[in-house]
C-alpha positions in Angstrom: 112.4 73.4 134.3 112.0 77.2 134.5 108.7 76.7 136.4 110.4 74.3 138.8 113.2 76.7 139.5 110.9 79.6 140.0 108.6 77.8 142.3 111.5 76.4 144.3 113.1 79.8 144.6 109.8 81.4 145.8 109.4 78.7 148.5 113.0 78.8 149.6 113.0 82.6 150.0 109.7 82.7 151.8 110.5 79.9 154.2 114.1 81.2 154.8 112.7 84.6 155.7 110.0 83.4 158.1 111.4 80.2 159.6 115.2 80.2 159.6 115.6 79.0 163.3 113.4 75.9 162.7 115.0 74.9 159.5 118.5 75.3 160.9 117.8 72.6 163.5 116.4 70.1 161.0 118.9 67.7 159.4 117.0 64.9 157.7 118.6 61.5 158.0 117.7 60.5 154.5 117.6 62.6 151.3 114.2 64.1 150.7 112.7 63.5 147.3 112.6 66.7 145.2 109.4 68.5 144.9 107.8 67.8 141.5 107.2 70.6 139.0 103.8 72.2 139.3 101.2 71.1 136.9 99.9 73.5 134.2 96.6 73.7 136.1 98.5 75.4 139.0 99.5 78.4 136.8 97.2 81.5 136.9 94.8 81.6 133.9 96.6 84.5 132.3 94.8 84.0 129.0 91.5 84.8 130.7 93.0 87.9 132.3 94.2 89.0 128.8 90.7 88.6 127.3 89.2 90.4 130.3 91.5 93.4 129.9 90.8 93.4 126.1 87.1 93.4 126.8 87.3 96.2 129.5 89.4 98.4 127.2 87.1 97.8 124.2 84.1 98.5 126.4 85.5 101.7 127.6 86.3 102.9 124.1 82.8 102.1 122.8 81.3 103.9 125.8 83.4 107.0 125.0 82.1 106.9 121.5 78.6 106.7 122.7 79.1 109.6 125.1 80.6 111.8 122.3 78.1 110.8 119.6 75.3 113.0 120.9 74.1 115.7 118.5 75.6 119.1 119.2 73.3 121.7 120.6 73.4 123.8 117.4 72.8 120.9 115.0 70.1 121.5 112.4 66.7 119.9 112.8 66.3 119.0 109.0 68.2 118.8 105.8 66.0 119.5 102.8 67.3 118.3 99.5 66.3 118.6 95.8 65.0 122.1 96.2 64.7 123.5 92.6 66.0 127.1 92.1 62.5 128.4 91.3 61.2 126.8 94.6 63.8 128.5 96.8 61.7 131.7 97.5 58.6 129.7 98.4 60.6 127.4 100.7 62.2 130.4 102.4 58.8 131.9 103.0 57.6 128.7 104.7 60.7 128.6 107.0 60.5 132.3 107.9 56.8 131.9 108.7 57.7 129.3 111.4 58.6 131.0 114.8 62.3 130.8 115.6 63.3 129.0 112.4 66.2 129.9 110.2 68.1 128.1 107.4 71.3 127.9 105.4 71.4 126.9 101.8 74.0 126.1 99.1 73.9 125.0 95.5 74.4 121.3 95.0 75.4 119.0 92.2 76.6 115.4 91.9 79.8 114.5 90.2 82.3 111.6 90.3 86.1 111.9 90.7 87.7 110.3 87.6 91.3 111.3 87.6 94.0 112.3 90.1 96.8 114.3 88.6 95.7 113.0 85.2 95.9 109.4 86.3 92.6 107.4 86.1 91.4 106.6 89.6 91.4 102.9 88.7 95.2 103.1 88.3 96.0 105.5 91.1 97.4 104.4 94.4 94.8 105.3 97.0 94.8 104.4 100.7 92.0 102.1 101.8 90.5 104.8 104.0 90.0 107.2 101.1 88.7 104.7 98.5 85.1 105.3 99.4 85.2 108.8 97.9 86.0 107.3 94.5 83.3 104.6 94.4 80.3 106.7 93.5 79.2 110.3 92.9 80.1 113.0 95.4 78.3 116.1 96.3 79.7 119.3 94.7 79.2 122.9 95.4 80.8 126.3 94.8 81.4 129.1 97.2 83.1 132.5 97.3 83.9 132.3 101.0 85.3 129.6 103.3 82.4 127.4 104.5 81.6 127.4 108.2 83.0 124.4 110.1 86.2 124.4 107.9 89.6 125.8 108.4 92.5 126.0 105.9 95.1 123.3 106.4 97.2 124.2 103.4 97.1 126.8 100.6 95.1 130.0 100.4 91.4 130.7 99.8 90.5 132.4 96.5 89.2 136.0 96.3 85.4 136.3 96.6 85.2 137.8 93.1 87.5 135.2 91.6 87.0 134.6 87.8 89.7 132.4 86.3 90.8 128.8 85.6 88.9 126.1 87.7 90.1 125.9 91.3 88.9 123.5 93.9 89.2 123.1 97.7 89.6 119.6 98.9 89.2 117.7 102.2 92.6 117.3 103.9 92.2 113.7 105.0 91.0 112.5 101.5 93.9 114.4 99.8 96.4 112.7 102.1 94.9 109.3 101.3 95.0 110.0 97.6 98.5 111.4 97.6 97.4 114.9 96.6 98.7 118.3 97.6 98.1 122.0 96.8 98.9 122.6 93.1 97.9 119.1 92.0 94.9 118.5 89.7 91.7 116.7 90.2 89.2 115.8 87.5 85.5 115.5 88.1 82.8 114.1 85.7 79.7 116.2 86.0 76.8 115.0 83.9 79.2 113.6 81.3 81.4 116.7 81.2 85.0 116.4 82.5 86.2 119.3 84.7 89.8 119.4 85.6 90.6 121.8 88.5 93.7 122.8 90.4 93.7 122.2 94.1 94.0 125.7 95.6 93.8 124.7 99.2 93.1 121.8 101.6 90.5 122.1 104.4 90.1 120.4 107.8 86.4 119.9 108.1 84.5 119.5 111.4 81.9 117.0 110.4 80.6 116.6 113.9 78.9 120.0 113.9 76.5 118.5 111.3 76.3 121.7 109.3 76.5 121.9 105.5 79.9 121.0 104.2 81.4 119.3 101.1 84.6 117.5 100.4 84.8 119.3 97.1 84.1 123.1 96.9 84.8 124.8 93.6 85.7 128.5 93.1 83.2 130.8 91.5 83.1 130.8 87.7 83.1 127.0 87.1 79.8 125.4 88.0 77.3 128.2 88.0 75.8 127.3 84.6 75.5 123.6 85.4 72.1 122.1 86.3 71.8 122.2 90.1 69.4 122.0 93.0 69.6 123.6 96.5 70.5 121.9 99.8 69.1 123.6 102.9 69.8 123.0 106.6 66.9 124.3 108.8 67.3 125.2 112.5 64.2 125.4 114.7 62.6 124.3 118.0 61.6 120.6 118.3 58.0 121.6 118.8 57.8 123.2 115.3 59.6 120.4 113.4 56.6 118.3 112.4 54.5 121.2 111.2 57.3 122.6 109.1 58.1 119.3 107.5 54.5 118.7 106.7 54.1 122.2 105.2 57.2 121.9 103.0 56.4 118.4 101.6 52.7 119.2 101.0 53.6 122.3 98.9 56.7 120.8 97.2 56.3 117.1 96.8 59.7 116.7 95.1 61.6 118.1 98.2 62.8 115.4 100.6 63.2 116.1 104.3 65.9 114.3 106.4 65.1 114.5 110.1 68.5 114.9 111.7 67.4 114.1 115.3 65.7 110.9 114.2 68.8 109.8 112.3 71.0 110.5 115.2 68.6 108.7 117.5 68.9 105.6 115.3 72.7 105.8 115.4 72.6 106.1 119.2 70.4 103.0 119.4 72.9 101.0 117.3 75.9 102.2 119.3 74.0 101.5 122.5 73.4 97.9 121.3 77.1 97.5 120.6 77.9 98.8 124.1 75.4 96.3 125.6 76.9 93.5 123.6 80.4 94.5 124.9 79.1 94.6 128.5 77.6 91.1 128.2 80.9 89.9 126.7 82.7 91.3 129.7 80.3 89.5 132.1 80.8 86.2 130.2 84.5 86.7 130.3 84.5 87.3 134.1 82.3 84.2 134.6 84.6 82.1 132.5 87.6 83.5 134.3 86.1 82.5 137.7 85.4 79.0 136.4 88.9 78.5 135.0 90.5 79.9 138.2 88.3 77.7 140.3 89.3 74.7 138.2 93.0 75.6 138.6 92.6 75.8 142.3 90.9 72.5 142.5 93.3 70.8 140.2 96.3 72.1 142.2 94.9 71.0 145.6 96.9 67.8 145.8 100.0 69.6 144.8 99.5 72.1 147.6 98.9 69.3 150.1 102.2 67.7 149.1 104.1 71.0 149.4 102.6 71.6 152.9 103.5 68.1 154.1 107.1 68.3 152.8 107.6 71.6 154.5 106.1 70.4 157.7 108.4 67.4 157.7 111.3 69.8 157.2 110.2 71.6 160.4 108.4 74.6 159.1 105.6 75.9 161.3 102.0 76.5 160.0 102.5 80.3 160.2 105.7 80.1 158.2 104.1 77.9 155.5 101.1 80.3 155.4 103.4 83.3 154.8 105.3 81.4 152.2 102.2 80.5 150.3 101.0 84.1 150.6 104.2 85.4 149.1 104.2 82.9 146.3 100.5 83.6 145.3 101.0 87.3 145.7 104.0 87.5 143.5 102.5 85.2 140.8 99.2 87.0 141.0 100.8 90.5 140.5 103.1 89.3 137.7 100.3 87.5 135.9 98.0 90.6 136.2 100.6 93.0 135.0 101.5 90.9 132.0 97.9 90.2 131.2 97.1 93.9 131.5 99.8 94.8 129.0 98.9 92.1 126.5 95.2 92.9 126.9 95.7 96.6 126.3 97.8 95.9 123.2 95.2 93.5 121.9 92.4 96.0 122.6 94.3 98.7 120.7 94.4 96.6 117.5 90.8 95.5 118.0 89.5 99.1 118.3 91.7 100.7 115.7 92.0 98.0 113.0 88.7 96.0 113.3 86.3 98.5 114.8 87.8 101.5 112.9 87.5 103.8 115.9 89.9 106.2 117.5 91.9 104.7 120.4 91.7 106.2 123.9 94.0 105.0 126.6 92.0 104.4 129.8 94.4 104.2 132.8 91.7 103.9 135.4 90.1 100.7 134.0 93.6 99.3 133.3 94.8 99.8 136.9 91.5 98.6 138.4 91.5 95.4 136.3 95.1 94.7 137.1 94.5 95.2 140.8 91.4 93.1 140.9 93.0 90.3 138.8 96.0 90.3 141.1 94.0 90.2 144.3 91.6 87.5 142.9 94.5 85.3 141.7 96.3 85.6 145.0 93.2 85.2 147.2 91.8 82.2 145.3 95.2 80.7 144.9 95.8 80.9 148.6 92.3 79.6 149.3 93.3 76.4 147.6 96.2 76.0 149.9 94.3 76.8 153.2 92.9 73.3 153.6 96.3 71.8 152.7 97.8 73.4 155.7 95.7 71.2 158.0 96.8 68.0 156.3 98.4 65.3 158.6 101.9 64.4 157.3 101.8 60.9 158.6 98.5 60.0 156.8 99.6 61.5 153.6 103.1 60.0 153.6 101.7 56.5 154.1 99.8 56.8 150.9 102.8 58.0 148.9 
């Protein structure tokens, strides 16, 4: 019933606007049978438009991730791990012998977080996004000064000559997920030895710069005597990378080299494959939408012929009927496109943020272009299905009714 009322209202308004003199002179001798409700096939395929908008938004967000996932210009070429303390001088000599090379190094240990404010991690309430930090060992270090690429989000940094009870600096996001704040305690198991430290400050860490940084940084005076290795980030020109890596691994077989550019290239390839898959999905969606819309037009052809014949019998001219159909298809096309755009954008938001675990970026240009194209296609193809109906002969059609 709502569909019948809406359709009848559209036709009545359109014909009344464009052919009032003609209809005023027509007084049918017999009551005219009411126009039947449109079949479901006549309705615009809004589900396809929703899926199309979803795919377009998801594609745009994936492409934005691809565009921003490039390595920063000042990213290190290599990370060298498992450098023993007595190997550091020899390693430094190899790096300094390479033209234009420099490196940063920090002490490194491995420990596992076991308690949060005295509560075992198994019993603590931890957000899903922070649980990964409790599943295995984490890298630990100690520092007198605030690491590069970090800024204080809460609390204060300790003095460079600090010697006192164990203090630790913790990642701001992980602390939020674990329900921790400045002044709370955190217990780490380091080679079987439990170390409970007070959280002195929280840091916001810029991981995208790819420099050395740790979620857990202890104050001086706590970890210096623990067994440890060195982690080094080496910066040098691409032309010198292979020779330095070969020289280091030949002299120190226990040292492992992680080629940052190769790792990032592999990540770029994976993200590129995801982007390609999303583009193919968009093409399939467009093709499916065209087929569904074509089927809707074909299925509604007889209904359009009937409408045109009834209006001709009432005295409407061909131009008046054409304008009426244009108004109807235009209004339904715009309404369907706007609703589909809104629903598709909402669905894309949940797809990107919940399933793909990516940051959402609202893209107004793709939204407006998709809505405009969908509205035009719906209106144009819908009217295309009525064009042949305008030429139907009323007498021949009515004889078959």
